[in-house]
C-alpha beads as a LAMMPS data file, in Angstrom:
LAMMPS data file: protein, C-alpha beads

261 atoms
260 bonds

1 atom types
1 bond types

-500.0 500.0 xlo xhi
-500.0 500.0 ylo yhi
-500.0 500.0 zlo zhi

Masses

1 110.0

Atoms # bond

1 1 1 52.714 82.987 -1.655
2 1 1 50.575 80.823 0.540
3 1 1 47.935 78.730 -1.144
4 1 1 44.995 77.800 0.964
5 1 1 43.395 74.476 0.039
6 1 1 39.608 74.258 0.418
7 1 1 38.605 71.806 3.093
8 1 1 35.948 69.840 1.253
9 1 1 34.947 66.195 2.101
10 1 1 36.303 64.946 -1.241
11 1 1 39.663 66.557 -0.629
12 1 1 39.897 65.115 2.876
13 1 1 39.323 61.645 1.469
14 1 1 42.112 62.118 -1.104
15 1 1 44.538 63.342 1.565
16 1 1 43.761 60.486 3.865
17 1 1 44.388 57.924 1.150
18 1 1 47.916 59.259 0.825
19 1 1 48.743 58.163 4.334
20 1 1 49.806 54.500 4.580
21 1 1 47.998 53.996 7.885
22 1 1 44.713 55.021 6.337
23 1 1 44.985 52.671 3.341
24 1 1 42.638 50.130 4.901
25 1 1 39.963 52.723 5.513
26 1 1 40.228 53.939 1.924
27 1 1 39.806 50.445 0.531
28 1 1 36.751 49.974 2.734
29 1 1 35.269 53.229 1.441
30 1 1 35.904 52.163 -2.157
31 1 1 34.146 48.769 -1.652
32 1 1 31.194 50.185 0.214
33 1 1 28.176 50.445 -2.030
34 1 1 25.264 52.799 -1.766
35 1 1 23.010 52.507 1.234
36 1 1 19.993 50.258 0.630
37 1 1 16.678 51.960 0.669
38 1 1 14.398 50.151 3.100
39 1 1 10.742 50.593 2.334
40 1 1 7.729 49.131 4.011
41 1 1 5.930 46.881 1.565
42 1 1 2.248 47.460 1.005
43 1 1 1.840 44.119 -0.793
44 1 1 -0.444 41.699 1.053
45 1 1 0.380 38.018 0.612
46 1 1 -2.601 35.806 -0.088
47 1 1 -1.452 32.554 1.578
48 1 1 -3.454 29.324 1.083
49 1 1 -5.461 28.037 4.007
50 1 1 -3.828 25.400 6.183
51 1 1 -5.301 22.015 5.177
52 1 1 -7.331 20.175 7.769
53 1 1 -5.828 16.999 9.171
54 1 1 -8.877 15.885 11.108
55 1 1 -9.568 12.162 10.917
56 1 1 -13.032 10.992 9.903
57 1 1 -15.170 10.134 12.917
58 1 1 -15.126 6.518 14.068
59 1 1 -17.891 4.330 12.684
60 1 1 -20.691 3.617 15.132
61 1 1 -20.248 -0.137 14.647
62 1 1 -16.604 -0.020 15.706
63 1 1 -15.140 -0.518 12.233
64 1 1 -12.142 1.510 11.070
65 1 1 -11.489 3.819 8.127
66 1 1 -8.430 3.435 5.922
67 1 1 -7.231 6.982 6.640
68 1 1 -7.579 6.470 10.368
69 1 1 -5.495 3.289 10.262
70 1 1 -2.794 4.889 8.139
71 1 1 -2.424 7.725 10.666
72 1 1 -3.015 6.015 14.012
73 1 1 -2.962 2.310 13.251
74 1 1 0.276 1.299 14.986
75 1 1 -1.396 0.740 18.336
76 1 1 -3.704 -1.802 16.661
77 1 1 -0.930 -3.897 15.115
78 1 1 -1.304 -7.680 15.529
79 1 1 -4.976 -7.415 16.471
80 1 1 -8.120 -8.395 14.582
81 1 1 -10.046 -5.416 13.262
82 1 1 -12.982 -4.640 10.968
83 1 1 -12.432 -2.214 8.094
84 1 1 -14.974 -0.654 5.739
85 1 1 -14.025 0.712 2.344
86 1 1 -14.356 0.610 -1.429
87 1 1 -12.274 -1.674 -3.659
88 1 1 -9.865 0.563 -5.609
89 1 1 -7.733 -2.130 -7.300
90 1 1 -7.787 -5.924 -7.604
91 1 1 -5.016 -8.258 -8.726
92 1 1 -5.950 -10.316 -11.799
93 1 1 -3.304 -12.831 -12.838
94 1 1 -4.239 -13.130 -16.547
95 1 1 -4.066 -9.345 -16.919
96 1 1 -0.699 -9.218 -15.147
97 1 1 0.794 -11.973 -17.326
98 1 1 -0.644 -10.960 -20.687
99 1 1 1.839 -9.811 -23.317
100 1 1 1.019 -8.120 -26.648
101 1 1 -0.404 -10.619 -29.105
102 1 1 -1.410 -13.189 -26.473
103 1 1 -4.898 -14.683 -26.600
104 1 1 -6.927 -15.700 -23.551
105 1 1 -6.046 -19.304 -24.385
106 1 1 -2.307 -18.515 -24.443
107 1 1 -2.450 -16.837 -21.033
108 1 1 -4.514 -19.624 -19.466
109 1 1 -2.044 -22.237 -20.763
110 1 1 0.814 -20.435 -18.987
111 1 1 -1.157 -20.365 -15.732
112 1 1 -2.240 -24.004 -16.009
113 1 1 1.322 -25.183 -16.593
114 1 1 2.881 -23.044 -13.859
115 1 1 0.423 -21.465 -11.397
116 1 1 3.317 -20.028 -9.379
117 1 1 3.577 -17.307 -12.032
118 1 1 0.457 -15.841 -10.404
119 1 1 0.786 -13.805 -7.232
120 1 1 -1.450 -14.486 -4.247
121 1 1 -4.938 -13.077 -4.498
122 1 1 -5.183 -9.537 -3.099
123 1 1 -6.935 -6.231 -3.549
124 1 1 -6.793 -2.657 -2.253
125 1 1 -9.520 -0.662 -0.534
126 1 1 -9.894 3.070 0.117
127 1 1 -12.291 5.376 1.939
128 1 1 -13.527 6.647 -1.445
129 1 1 -13.668 5.172 -4.938
130 1 1 -10.960 7.562 -6.189
131 1 1 -8.441 6.833 -3.419
132 1 1 -5.049 6.371 -5.157
133 1 1 -3.244 3.044 -4.803
134 1 1 -0.500 4.520 -2.607
135 1 1 -3.103 5.650 -0.057
136 1 1 -5.230 2.514 -0.216
137 1 1 -5.024 -0.409 2.203
138 1 1 -3.699 -3.785 1.093
139 1 1 -5.938 -6.793 1.751
140 1 1 -3.843 -9.951 1.338
141 1 1 -4.143 -13.746 1.640
142 1 1 -7.590 -13.647 0.046
143 1 1 -9.082 -17.147 -0.569
144 1 1 -8.991 -18.354 -4.180
145 1 1 -10.218 -21.307 -6.253
146 1 1 -7.990 -24.368 -6.704
147 1 1 -5.900 -24.136 -9.873
148 1 1 -5.730 -26.834 -12.542
149 1 1 -2.618 -28.576 -11.206
150 1 1 -4.039 -28.655 -7.678
151 1 1 -7.245 -30.223 -8.964
152 1 1 -5.189 -32.873 -10.754
153 1 1 -2.732 -33.614 -7.930
154 1 1 -4.840 -33.239 -4.779
155 1 1 -7.520 -35.864 -4.296
156 1 1 -11.063 -34.631 -3.810
157 1 1 -11.386 -35.881 -0.172
158 1 1 -8.223 -33.952 0.713
159 1 1 -9.516 -30.704 -0.758
160 1 1 -11.346 -29.764 2.422
161 1 1 -11.564 -26.506 4.334
162 1 1 -9.801 -28.222 7.223
163 1 1 -6.784 -28.895 5.023
164 1 1 -7.020 -25.871 2.730
165 1 1 -8.990 -23.088 4.476
166 1 1 -7.813 -20.515 1.926
167 1 1 -9.172 -22.303 -1.165
168 1 1 -12.452 -23.354 -2.712
169 1 1 -13.626 -25.549 -5.584
170 1 1 -14.035 -23.680 -8.884
171 1 1 -17.727 -23.001 -9.365
172 1 1 -18.613 -24.140 -5.835
173 1 1 -22.390 -24.342 -5.374
174 1 1 -22.626 -25.269 -1.698
175 1 1 -23.266 -21.977 0.188
176 1 1 -21.491 -23.363 3.263
177 1 1 -18.287 -23.858 1.265
178 1 1 -18.330 -20.687 -0.836
179 1 1 -15.452 -19.019 1.016
180 1 1 -13.825 -17.394 -2.030
181 1 1 -15.167 -13.835 -1.959
182 1 1 -16.481 -12.034 -5.031
183 1 1 -15.027 -8.534 -5.435
184 1 1 -14.547 -5.943 -8.152
185 1 1 -13.279 -2.377 -8.327
186 1 1 -15.987 -0.101 -6.945
187 1 1 -17.529 -2.641 -4.569
188 1 1 -18.301 -1.483 -1.018
189 1 1 -16.898 -4.066 1.390
190 1 1 -16.490 -4.753 5.096
191 1 1 -13.518 -6.951 5.972
192 1 1 -12.369 -8.619 9.172
193 1 1 -8.683 -9.405 9.320
194 1 1 -5.446 -9.201 11.247
195 1 1 -3.763 -5.781 11.060
196 1 1 -0.027 -6.299 10.461
197 1 1 3.099 -4.854 8.883
198 1 1 3.861 -8.167 7.107
199 1 1 1.740 -11.108 6.010
200 1 1 2.506 -14.789 6.728
201 1 1 3.663 -14.987 3.089
202 1 1 6.160 -12.116 3.369
203 1 1 4.146 -9.308 1.806
204 1 1 5.196 -6.114 3.574
205 1 1 3.837 -2.589 3.834
206 1 1 5.205 0.038 6.221
207 1 1 1.731 1.620 6.381
208 1 1 0.191 -1.694 7.445
209 1 1 -1.821 -4.364 5.650
210 1 1 -4.868 -6.488 6.460
211 1 1 -4.514 -10.281 6.459
212 1 1 -7.935 -11.473 5.310
213 1 1 -10.190 -13.573 7.536
214 1 1 -13.736 -12.924 6.328
215 1 1 -15.688 -10.381 4.335
216 1 1 -19.062 -8.886 3.562
217 1 1 -19.506 -7.506 0.048
218 1 1 -22.307 -4.992 0.502
219 1 1 -22.509 -4.198 -3.217
220 1 1 -22.877 -7.836 -4.289
221 1 1 -24.919 -8.909 -1.253
222 1 1 -22.444 -11.645 -0.310
223 1 1 -20.970 -12.663 3.037
224 1 1 -18.458 -15.289 4.131
225 1 1 -20.482 -18.291 5.386
226 1 1 -20.140 -19.327 9.039
227 1 1 -17.382 -21.894 9.452
228 1 1 -18.683 -25.398 10.029
229 1 1 -17.011 -26.673 13.251
230 1 1 -16.447 -30.006 11.509
231 1 1 -14.494 -28.221 8.789
232 1 1 -12.336 -26.202 11.162
233 1 1 -8.550 -26.665 10.880
234 1 1 -6.981 -29.022 13.452
235 1 1 -6.133 -27.470 16.803
236 1 1 -2.804 -25.686 16.722
237 1 1 -2.705 -25.704 12.932
238 1 1 -3.371 -21.952 12.546
239 1 1 -4.597 -21.250 9.023
240 1 1 -3.772 -24.737 7.784
241 1 1 -1.845 -27.928 8.489
242 1 1 1.734 -27.841 9.645
243 1 1 4.386 -27.369 6.944
244 1 1 5.024 -30.574 5.057
245 1 1 1.496 -31.944 5.486
246 1 1 0.264 -30.510 2.221
247 1 1 1.806 -29.748 -1.143
248 1 1 2.570 -26.135 -1.961
249 1 1 1.840 -24.778 -5.451
250 1 1 5.553 -25.081 -6.250
251 1 1 5.622 -28.723 -5.026
252 1 1 2.710 -29.472 -7.319
253 1 1 4.507 -27.873 -10.270
254 1 1 7.646 -29.871 -9.495
255 1 1 5.680 -33.101 -9.327
256 1 1 3.982 -32.331 -12.626
257 1 1 7.328 -31.705 -14.311
258 1 1 9.066 -34.717 -12.772
259 1 1 9.935 -37.364 -15.329
260 1 1 9.602 -41.054 -14.414
261 1 1 12.987 -42.397 -13.347

Bonds

1 1 1 2
2 1 2 3
3 1 3 4
4 1 4 5
5 1 5 6
6 1 6 7
7 1 7 8
8 1 8 9
9 1 9 10
10 1 10 11
11 1 11 12
12 1 12 13
13 1 13 14
14 1 14 15
15 1 15 16
16 1 16 17
17 1 17 18
18 1 18 19
19 1 19 20
20 1 20 21
21 1 21 22
22 1 22 23
23 1 23 24
24 1 24 25
25 1 25 26
26 1 26 27
27 1 27 28
28 1 28 29
29 1 29 30
30 1 30 31
31 1 31 32
32 1 32 33
33 1 33 34
34 1 34 35
35 1 35 36
36 1 36 37
37 1 37 38
38 1 38 39
39 1 39 40
40 1 40 41
41 1 41 42
42 1 42 43
43 1 43 44
44 1 44 45
45 1 45 46
46 1 46 47
47 1 47 48
48 1 48 49
49 1 49 50
50 1 50 51
51 1 51 52
52 1 52 53
53 1 53 54
54 1 54 55
55 1 55 56
56 1 56 57
57 1 57 58
58 1 58 59
59 1 59 60
60 1 60 61
61 1 61 62
62 1 62 63
63 1 63 64
64 1 64 65
65 1 65 66
66 1 66 67
67 1 67 68
68 1 68 69
69 1 69 70
70 1 70 71
71 1 71 72
72 1 72 73
73 1 73 74
74 1 74 75
75 1 75 76
76 1 76 77
77 1 77 78
78 1 78 79
79 1 79 80
80 1 80 81
81 1 81 82
82 1 82 83
83 1 83 84
84 1 84 85
85 1 85 86
86 1 86 87
87 1 87 88
88 1 88 89
89 1 89 90
90 1 90 91
91 1 91 92
92 1 92 93
93 1 93 94
94 1 94 95
95 1 95 96
96 1 96 97
97 1 97 98
98 1 98 99
99 1 99 100
100 1 100 101
101 1 101 102
102 1 102 103
103 1 103 104
104 1 104 105
105 1 105 106
106 1 106 107
107 1 107 108
108 1 108 109
109 1 109 110
110 1 110 111
111 1 111 112
112 1 112 113
113 1 113 114
114 1 114 115
115 1 115 116
116 1 116 117
117 1 117 118
118 1 118 119
119 1 119 120
120 1 120 121
121 1 121 122
122 1 122 123
123 1 123 124
124 1 124 125
125 1 125 126
126 1 126 127
127 1 127 128
128 1 128 129
129 1 129 130
130 1 130 131
131 1 131 132
132 1 132 133
133 1 133 134
134 1 134 135
135 1 135 136
136 1 136 137
137 1 137 138
138 1 138 139
139 1 139 140
140 1 140 141
141 1 141 142
142 1 142 143
143 1 143 144
144 1 144 145
145 1 145 146
146 1 146 147
147 1 147 148
148 1 148 149
149 1 149 150
150 1 150 151
151 1 151 152
152 1 152 153
153 1 153 154
154 1 154 155
155 1 155 156
156 1 156 157
157 1 157 158
158 1 158 159
159 1 159 160
160 1 160 161
161 1 161 162
162 1 162 163
163 1 163 164
164 1 164 165
165 1 165 166
166 1 166 167
167 1 167 168
168 1 168 169
169 1 169 170
170 1 170 171
171 1 171 172
172 1 172 173
173 1 173 174
174 1 174 175
175 1 175 176
176 1 176 177
177 1 177 178
178 1 178 179
179 1 179 180
180 1 180 181
181 1 181 182
182 1 182 183
183 1 183 184
184 1 184 185
185 1 185 186
186 1 186 187
187 1 187 188
188 1 188 189
189 1 189 190
190 1 190 191
191 1 191 192
192 1 192 193
193 1 193 194
194 1 194 195
195 1 195 196
196 1 196 197
197 1 197 198
198 1 198 199
199 1 199 200
200 1 200 201
201 1 201 202
202 1 202 203
203 1 203 204
204 1 204 205
205 1 205 206
206 1 206 207
207 1 207 208
208 1 208 209
209 1 209 210
210 1 210 211
211 1 211 212
212 1 212 213
213 1 213 214
214 1 214 215
215 1 215 216
216 1 216 217
217 1 217 218
218 1 218 219
219 1 219 220
220 1 220 221
221 1 221 222
222 1 222 223
223 1 223 224
224 1 224 225
225 1 225 226
226 1 226 227
227 1 227 228
228 1 228 229
229 1 229 230
230 1 230 231
231 1 231 232
232 1 232 233
233 1 233 234
234 1 234 235
235 1 235 236
236 1 236 237
237 1 237 238
238 1 238 239
239 1 239 240
240 1 240 241
241 1 241 242
242 1 242 243
243 1 243 244
244 1 244 245
245 1 245 246
246 1 246 247
247 1 247 248
248 1 248 249
249 1 249 250
250 1 250 251
251 1 251 252
252 1 252 253
253 1 253 254
254 1 254 255
255 1 255 256
256 1 256 257
257 1 257 258
258 1 258 259
259 1 259 260
260 1 260 261
């Protein structure tokens, strides 16, 4: 008797798998999953608008914005510029040094005995009052009053603008000598300075910083007085006498702590 096998697709697959040469094809068929169903999606994505990167227009008086300098300020490096902004942060040594439980008297005693614990005067400015610190501009080498040790160790005739153009007498009343600027967070200011990556005292910022020269505090109606030619630093002295001609804050501390031999 002859038995006729039905030629169905399933049977053909079984027969093929019997043959050694077709083993690879069978394994491939076993591993192959169902065909993916590709459907056109009707979902519409609501993507956010691309933020604008336009810089604020240049000020009519030629001054610069903080945002503009952060984006395109490299070509202005090592030049004197004028910047307008709002003070967003100001360094205050007593606040920086204060520890829990310390009184104002305790903090002042620390500063009087070792003024080098204070950093150099500086503040930050931004285009708006709420500009965060990381997007604000550093203003460094800001003039400050003489500290207690300097007043004790530097004779009055030597405490001149020619010798110390970055310092003023505490409570100075002479308008021509009031070079230490008043500033507080929220003040609108206009500053002239040298635009650099590093200050003469090694403060560094890859976004640039402004080495202070003079300022107008619009909020407090104050402006750096014109420099008296007679009080100008000696020619070739830059911002002060050559190194070694005047005592640094650390030298003054060392002298104060030196015991008679």
